[in-house]
A tleap script that builds the chain and sets N, CA, C and O, in Angstrom:
source leaprc.protein.ff14SB
mol = sequence {
  NMET HIE GLU VAL ASN LYS ARG ILE GLU GLU
  THR ASN ALA THR TYR LEU GLY ALA GLY MET
  TYR LEU PHE GLU PRO GLN PRO LEU THR SER
  GLU GLN LYS ALA ALA PHE LYS GLN GLU MET
  ALA ALA LEU ARG ARG ARG ILE GLN GLU ALA
  LYS GLU ARG LEU LYS GLN GLU VAL CCYS
}
set mol.1.N position { 66.155 -16.648 -33.551 }
set mol.1.CA position { 65.340 -16.764 -32.358 }
set mol.1.C position { 64.490 -18.038 -32.449 }
set mol.1.O position { 64.258 -18.561 -33.539 }
set mol.2.N position { 64.043 -18.517 -31.323 }
set mol.2.CA position { 63.255 -19.740 -31.272 }
set mol.2.C position { 61.763 -19.435 -31.375 }
set mol.2.O position { 61.310 -18.338 -31.049 }
set mol.3.N position { 61.018 -20.427 -31.834 }
set mol.3.CA position { 59.569 -20.285 -31.900 }
set mol.3.C position { 58.988 -20.354 -30.493 }
set mol.3.O position { 59.462 -21.118 -29.651 }
set mol.4.N position { 57.956 -19.549 -30.248 }
set mol.4.CA position { 57.321 -19.508 -28.933 }
set mol.4.C position { 56.600 -20.824 -28.665 }
set mol.4.O position { 55.960 -21.390 -29.552 }
set mol.5.N position { 56.715 -21.303 -27.424 }
set mol.5.CA position { 56.074 -22.529 -26.938 }
set mol.5.C position { 56.481 -23.771 -27.721 }
set mol.5.O position { 55.706 -24.722 -27.826 }
set mol.6.N position { 57.688 -23.767 -28.268 }
set mol.6.CA position { 58.189 -24.948 -28.956 }
set mol.6.C position { 59.489 -25.381 -28.295 }
set mol.6.O position { 60.373 -24.568 -28.025 }
set mol.7.N position { 59.580 -26.667 -28.044 }
set mol.7.CA position { 60.774 -27.219 -27.405 }
set mol.7.C position { 61.989 -27.035 -28.313 }
set mol.7.O position { 61.910 -27.245 -29.523 }
set mol.8.N position { 63.103 -26.643 -27.720 }
set mol.8.CA position { 64.337 -26.447 -28.467 }
set mol.8.C position { 64.983 -27.811 -28.657 }
set mol.8.O position { 65.208 -28.536 -27.687 }
set mol.9.N position { 65.276 -28.156 -29.887 }
set mol.9.CA position { 65.805 -29.477 -30.197 }
set mol.9.C position { 67.079 -29.778 -29.414 }
set mol.9.O position { 67.924 -28.908 -29.199 }
set mol.10.N position { 67.191 -31.041 -28.993 }
set mol.10.CA position { 68.360 -31.570 -28.284 }
set mol.10.C position { 68.645 -30.866 -26.964 }
set mol.10.O position { 69.783 -30.859 -26.495 }
set mol.11.N position { 67.609 -30.272 -26.361 }
set mol.11.CA position { 67.748 -29.656 -25.041 }
set mol.11.C position { 66.546 -30.041 -24.198 }
set mol.11.O position { 65.630 -30.715 -24.668 }
set mol.12.N position { 66.561 -29.604 -22.946 }
set mol.12.CA position { 65.415 -29.798 -22.066 }
set mol.12.C position { 64.679 -28.470 -21.873 }
set mol.12.O position { 64.021 -28.266 -20.852 }
set mol.13.N position { 64.791 -27.565 -22.859 }
set mol.13.CA position { 64.236 -26.222 -22.718 }
set mol.13.C position { 63.146 -25.947 -23.746 }
set mol.13.O position { 63.177 -26.445 -24.871 }
set mol.14.N position { 62.181 -25.136 -23.316 }
set mol.14.CA position { 61.130 -24.633 -24.190 }
set mol.14.C position { 61.175 -23.122 -24.116 }
set mol.14.O position { 61.244 -22.557 -23.025 }
set mol.15.N position { 61.136 -22.463 -25.255 }
set mol.15.CA position { 61.136 -21.000 -25.294 }
set mol.15.C position { 59.713 -20.516 -25.084 }
set mol.15.O position { 58.806 -20.922 -25.811 }
set mol.16.N position { 59.505 -19.643 -24.085 }
set mol.16.CA position { 58.173 -19.149 -23.761 }
set mol.16.C position { 57.886 -17.781 -24.359 }
set mol.16.O position { 56.754 -17.304 -24.292 }
set mol.17.N position { 58.886 -17.148 -24.940 }
set mol.17.CA position { 58.726 -15.804 -25.478 }
set mol.17.C position { 59.254 -14.777 -24.498 }
set mol.17.O position { 59.455 -15.077 -23.321 }
set mol.18.N position { 59.480 -13.561 -24.984 }
set mol.18.CA position { 59.963 -12.446 -24.158 }
set mol.18.C position { 61.249 -12.793 -23.412 }
set mol.18.O position { 61.480 -12.295 -22.310 }
set mol.19.N position { 62.078 -13.636 -24.001 }
set mol.19.CA position { 63.355 -13.981 -23.383 }
set mol.19.C position { 63.258 -14.986 -22.255 }
set mol.19.O position { 64.236 -15.184 -21.535 }
set mol.20.N position { 62.113 -15.630 -22.073 }
set mol.20.CA position { 61.929 -16.589 -20.981 }
set mol.20.C position { 61.977 -18.018 -21.522 }
set mol.20.O position { 61.448 -18.321 -22.591 }
set mol.21.N position { 62.629 -18.882 -20.746 }
set mol.21.CA position { 62.752 -20.286 -21.112 }
set mol.21.C position { 62.257 -21.143 -19.956 }
set mol.21.O position { 62.404 -20.772 -18.792 }
set mol.22.N position { 61.675 -22.279 -20.279 }
set mol.22.CA position { 61.251 -23.253 -19.279 }
set mol.22.C position { 62.167 -24.457 -19.419 }
set mol.22.O position { 62.243 -25.071 -20.483 }
set mol.23.N position { 62.869 -24.795 -18.326 }
set mol.23.CA position { 63.773 -25.946 -18.333 }
set mol.23.C position { 63.124 -27.074 -17.554 }
set mol.23.O position { 62.764 -26.909 -16.389 }
set mol.24.N position { 62.979 -28.216 -18.200 }
set mol.24.CA position { 62.384 -29.373 -17.550 }
set mol.24.C position { 63.458 -30.131 -16.780 }
set mol.24.O position { 64.596 -30.232 -17.240 }
set mol.25.N position { 63.106 -30.664 -15.611 }
set mol.25.CA position { 64.099 -31.395 -14.824 }
set mol.25.C position { 64.582 -32.644 -15.552 }
set mol.25.O position { 63.838 -33.285 -16.294 }
set mol.26.N position { 65.839 -32.964 -15.318 }
set mol.26.CA position { 66.433 -34.161 -15.902 }
set mol.26.C position { 66.681 -35.171 -14.783 }
set mol.26.O position { 67.147 -34.798 -13.706 }
set mol.27.N position { 66.379 -36.428 -15.023 }
set mol.27.CA position { 66.642 -37.434 -13.985 }
set mol.27.C position { 68.151 -37.561 -13.737 }
set mol.27.O position { 68.955 -37.485 -14.666 }
set mol.28.N position { 68.512 -37.756 -12.474 }
set mol.28.CA position { 69.916 -37.891 -12.102 }
set mol.28.C position { 70.271 -39.359 -11.922 }
set mol.28.O position { 69.445 -40.167 -11.499 }
set mol.29.N position { 71.508 -39.684 -12.249 }
set mol.29.CA position { 72.005 -41.035 -11.985 }
set mol.29.C position { 72.314 -41.140 -10.496 }
set mol.29.O position { 72.366 -40.126 -9.800 }
set mol.30.N position { 72.517 -42.342 -10.011 }
set mol.30.CA position { 72.826 -42.522 -8.595 }
set mol.30.C position { 74.140 -41.826 -8.235 }
set mol.30.O position { 74.283 -41.316 -7.124 }
set mol.31.N position { 75.094 -41.801 -9.158 }
set mol.31.CA position { 76.366 -41.124 -8.908 }
set mol.31.C position { 76.155 -39.605 -8.798 }
set mol.31.O position { 76.747 -38.945 -7.944 }
set mol.32.N position { 75.303 -39.066 -9.676 }
set mol.32.CA position { 75.018 -37.633 -9.631 }
set mol.32.C position { 74.285 -37.266 -8.347 }
set mol.32.O position { 74.549 -36.221 -7.753 }
set mol.33.N position { 73.367 -38.125 -7.923 }
set mol.33.CA position { 72.636 -37.876 -6.675 }
set mol.33.C position { 73.589 -37.865 -5.492 }
set mol.33.O position { 73.494 -37.000 -4.622 }
set mol.34.N position { 74.511 -38.827 -5.456 }
set mol.34.CA position { 75.477 -38.903 -4.361 }
set mol.34.C position { 76.375 -37.667 -4.344 }
set mol.34.O position { 76.650 -37.110 -3.281 }
set mol.35.N position { 76.831 -37.240 -5.520 }
set mol.35.CA position { 77.673 -36.048 -5.601 }
set mol.35.C position { 76.904 -34.814 -5.148 }
set mol.35.O position { 77.455 -33.959 -4.455 }
set mol.36.N position { 75.639 -34.715 -5.532 }
set mol.36.CA position { 74.813 -33.578 -5.121 }
set mol.36.C position { 74.643 -33.558 -3.602 }
set mol.36.O position { 74.749 -32.502 -2.977 }
set mol.37.N position { 74.383 -34.714 -3.015 }
set mol.37.CA position { 74.230 -34.796 -1.555 }
set mol.37.C position { 75.511 -34.348 -0.850 }
set mol.37.O position { 75.451 -33.642 0.156 }
set mol.38.N position { 76.667 -34.755 -1.376 }
set mol.38.CA position { 77.943 -34.350 -0.783 }
set mol.38.C position { 78.145 -32.843 -0.891 }
set mol.38.O position { 78.590 -32.202 0.061 }
set mol.39.N position { 77.817 -32.277 -2.054 }
set mol.39.CA position { 77.951 -30.832 -2.245 }
set mol.39.C position { 77.042 -30.068 -1.288 }
set mol.39.O position { 77.451 -29.055 -0.721 }
set mol.40.N position { 75.813 -30.544 -1.105 }
set mol.40.CA position { 74.871 -29.872 -0.209 }
set mol.40.C position { 75.328 -29.986 1.243 }
set mol.40.O position { 75.181 -29.038 2.014 }
set mol.41.N position { 75.873 -31.125 1.618 }
set mol.41.CA position { 76.379 -31.303 2.978 }
set mol.41.C position { 77.545 -30.344 3.224 }
set mol.41.O position { 77.631 -29.738 4.292 }
set mol.42.N position { 78.437 -30.200 2.249 }
set mol.42.CA position { 79.559 -29.279 2.381 }
set mol.42.C position { 79.064 -27.836 2.462 }
set mol.42.O position { 79.603 -27.037 3.229 }
set mol.43.N position { 78.055 -27.505 1.686 }
set mol.43.CA position { 77.490 -26.150 1.727 }
set mol.43.C position { 76.863 -25.872 3.086 }
set mol.43.O position { 77.054 -24.793 3.646 }
set mol.44.N position { 76.114 -26.838 3.621 }
set mol.44.CA position { 75.512 -26.653 4.954 }
set mol.44.C position { 76.586 -26.452 6.016 }
set mol.44.O position { 76.428 -25.626 6.915 }
set mol.45.N position { 77.690 -27.213 5.914 }
set mol.45.CA position { 78.798 -27.048 6.879 }
set mol.45.C position { 79.389 -25.646 6.787 }
set mol.45.O position { 79.622 -25.002 7.810 }
set mol.46.N position { 79.634 -25.168 5.563 }
set mol.46.CA position { 80.211 -23.837 5.385 }
set mol.46.C position { 79.277 -22.757 5.904 }
set mol.46.O position { 79.727 -21.780 6.502 }
set mol.47.N position { 77.982 -22.927 5.680 }
set mol.47.CA position { 77.004 -21.954 6.195 }
set mol.47.C position { 77.012 -21.956 7.715 }
set mol.47.O position { 77.001 -20.896 8.342 }
set mol.48.N position { 77.030 -23.142 8.307 }
set mol.48.CA position { 77.046 -23.235 9.776 }
set mol.48.C position { 78.318 -22.607 10.349 }
set mol.48.O position { 78.263 -21.892 11.350 }
set mol.49.N position { 79.456 -22.874 9.718 }
set mol.49.CA position { 80.723 -22.285 10.176 }
set mol.49.C position { 80.687 -20.768 10.060 }
set mol.49.O position { 81.185 -20.069 10.942 }
set mol.50.N position { 80.105 -20.253 8.985 }
set mol.50.CA position { 80.001 -18.803 8.810 }
set mol.50.C position { 79.101 -18.194 9.874 }
set mol.50.O position { 79.391 -17.113 10.385 }
set mol.51.N position { 78.014 -18.875 10.212 }
set mol.51.CA position { 77.119 -18.390 11.264 }
set mol.51.C position { 77.855 -18.325 12.598 }
set mol.51.O position { 77.718 -17.357 13.345 }
set mol.52.N position { 78.635 -19.362 12.890 }
set mol.52.CA position { 79.376 -19.395 14.150 }
set mol.52.C position { 80.423 -18.273 14.197 }
set mol.52.O position { 80.587 -17.625 15.231 }
set mol.53.N position { 81.132 -18.041 13.083 }
set mol.53.CA position { 82.105 -16.943 13.045 }
set mol.53.C position { 81.424 -15.593 13.247 }
set mol.53.O position { 81.946 -14.722 13.942 }
set mol.54.N position { 80.265 -15.433 12.640 }
set mol.54.CA position { 79.520 -14.179 12.783 }
set mol.54.C position { 79.099 -13.962 14.232 }
set mol.54.O position { 79.200 -12.851 14.752 }
set mol.55.N position { 78.630 -15.015 14.879 }
set mol.55.CA position { 78.234 -14.924 16.297 }
set mol.55.C position { 79.431 -14.499 17.140 }
set mol.55.O position { 79.297 -13.651 18.022 }
set mol.56.N position { 80.610 -15.086 16.875 }
set mol.56.CA position { 81.803 -14.760 17.652 }
set mol.56.C position { 82.219 -13.322 17.431 }
set mol.56.O position { 82.648 -12.654 18.372 }
set mol.57.N position { 82.101 -12.824 16.196 }
set mol.57.CA position { 82.484 -11.450 15.899 }
set mol.57.C position { 81.533 -10.450 16.512 }
set mol.57.O position { 81.955 -9.368 16.922 }
set mol.58.N position { 80.258 -10.787 16.583 }
set mol.58.CA position { 79.249 -9.872 17.109 }
set mol.58.C position { 79.310 -9.817 18.631 }
set mol.58.O position { 79.153 -8.747 19.218 }
set mol.59.N position { 79.533 -10.946 19.265 }
set mol.59.CA position { 79.531 -11.002 20.734 }
set mol.59.C position { 80.819 -10.493 21.336 }
set mol.59.O position { 80.966 -10.479 22.558 }
savepdb mol mol.pdb
quit
């Protein structure tokens, strides 16, 4: 087990005790940011399409 309130080596995590961990954000490269934006845009499209299908099924 890890020591409480001590950062875990070679990770971005700190063990807080009781099975809880704190993960610190990691900076993203421009390529990672672009990929994330594309994934979020695709997710928004799928959500919108699902909403439209639901409206059609209900009406």
